[in-house]
C-alpha positions as CSV (number, residue, x, y, z in Angstrom):
1,X,-0.7,-17.9,-15.5
2,X,2.9,-16.9,-15.2
3,X,4.2,-19.7,-13.0
4,X,7.8,-20.8,-13.2
5,X,10.1,-23.1,-11.2
6,X,12.5,-21.2,-8.9
7,X,15.1,-22.5,-6.5
8,X,15.1,-20.4,-3.4
9,X,16.5,-21.3,0.0
10,X,17.1,-24.9,-1.3
11,X,13.4,-25.3,-1.9
12,X,11.7,-25.5,-5.3
13,X,8.7,-23.2,-5.6
14,X,6.1,-22.5,-8.2
15,X,6.3,-18.7,-8.5
16,X,3.0,-17.0,-8.8
17,X,2.9,-13.4,-10.0
18,X,-0.9,-13.2,-10.0
19,X,-2.9,-13.2,-6.8
20,X,-5.9,-15.0,-8.3
21,X,-3.7,-17.9,-9.5
22,X,-2.2,-18.2,-6.1
23,X,-5.6,-18.2,-4.5
24,X,-6.8,-20.9,-6.9
25,X,-3.9,-23.0,-5.6
26,X,-3.9,-21.7,-2.0
27,X,-2.8,-25.0,-0.4
28,X,0.3,-25.2,-2.5
29,X,1.1,-21.5,-3.1
30,X,4.4,-20.8,-1.4
31,X,5.9,-18.0,-3.5
32,X,4.0,-14.9,-4.5
33,X,5.5,-11.9,-6.3
34,X,3.3,-8.8,-6.6
35,X,6.1,-6.4,-7.5
36,X,5.3,-3.4,-9.7
37,X,1.5,-3.8,-9.3
38,X,0.9,-0.3,-7.9
39,X,-0.3,-1.7,-4.6
40,X,-1.1,0.8,-1.8
41,X,-1.7,-2.0,0.6
42,X,-1.1,-5.7,0.7
43,X,-4.5,-7.3,-0.4
44,X,-6.3,-9.1,2.4
45,X,-6.6,-12.2,0.2
46,X,-2.8,-12.7,0.6
47,X,-3.3,-13.6,4.2
48,X,-5.5,-16.6,3.1
49,X,-2.3,-18.2,1.7
50,X,-1.5,-20.1,4.9
51,X,1.5,-22.0,3.4
52,X,3.1,-18.9,1.8
53,X,6.9,-18.9,2.4
54,X,8.1,-16.0,0.2
55,X,6.2,-12.7,-0.4
56,X,7.6,-10.1,-2.7
57,X,5.9,-6.7,-3.0
58,X,8.8,-4.6,-4.3
59,X,8.3,-1.3,-6.2
60,X,4.8,-0.6,-5.1
61,X,3.3,2.3,-3.0
62,X,3.0,0.6,0.3
63,X,3.3,2.7,3.5
64,X,2.8,-0.1,6.0
65,X,2.8,-3.8,6.7
66,X,-0.6,-4.8,8.1
67,X,-1.1,-6.7,11.4
68,X,-2.5,-9.6,9.4
69,X,1.0,-10.4,8.3
70,X,1.1,-12.6,11.4
71,X,-1.3,-15.0,9.7
72,X,1.5,-16.1,7.4
73,X,3.1,-18.5,9.9
74,X,5.3,-20.2,7.3
75,X,6.7,-17.0,5.8
76,X,10.4,-17.2,5.5
77,X,11.1,-14.1,3.3
78,X,9.3,-10.7,3.0
79,X,10.7,-8.4,0.4
80,X,9.1,-4.9,0.2
81,X,11.9,-2.9,-1.5
82,X,11.3,0.5,-3.0
83,X,8.1,1.3,-1.1
84,X,7.4,4.0,1.5
85,X,7.0,1.8,4.5
86,X,6.9,3.6,7.7
87,X,4.9,1.2,9.9
88,X,5.9,-2.3,10.8
89,X,3.5,-4.0,13.2
90,X,4.8,-5.8,16.3
91,X,2.8,-8.8,15.1
92,X,5.6,-9.5,12.7
93,X,7.4,-10.9,15.7
94,X,5.0,-13.9,15.6
95,X,6.6,-15.0,12.3
96,X,9.1,-17.4,13.8
97,X,10.2,-18.8,10.4
98,X,11.0,-15.3,9.0
99,X,14.7,-15.2,8.0
100,X,14.7,-12.3,5.4
101,X,13.0,-9.0,5.9
102,X,14.0,-6.6,3.2
103,X,12.5,-3.1,3.4
104,X,15.3,-1.1,1.6
105,X,14.3,2.1,0.0
């Protein structure tokens, strides 16, 4: 497991960079970094992480953000830099805690 302490938005998180490790700790997983993992879509299992606050999927091959993103009601930051995202669902509006949406190419 590559977990490390990280201070982000004045919160302390355990940073998971492995989906299985985050799923094994789904109740406490708040920070997941799946950057540079050659994803073509965000894995469905990510949406089981109900307490997730930060999701980073930079430098993958994503073309859209799925509707299921709305299941992450505690999400504060979504970083999907250097992807090919062309579709952002209207369900993202349900994320009332979202403060950072970074989709830069």
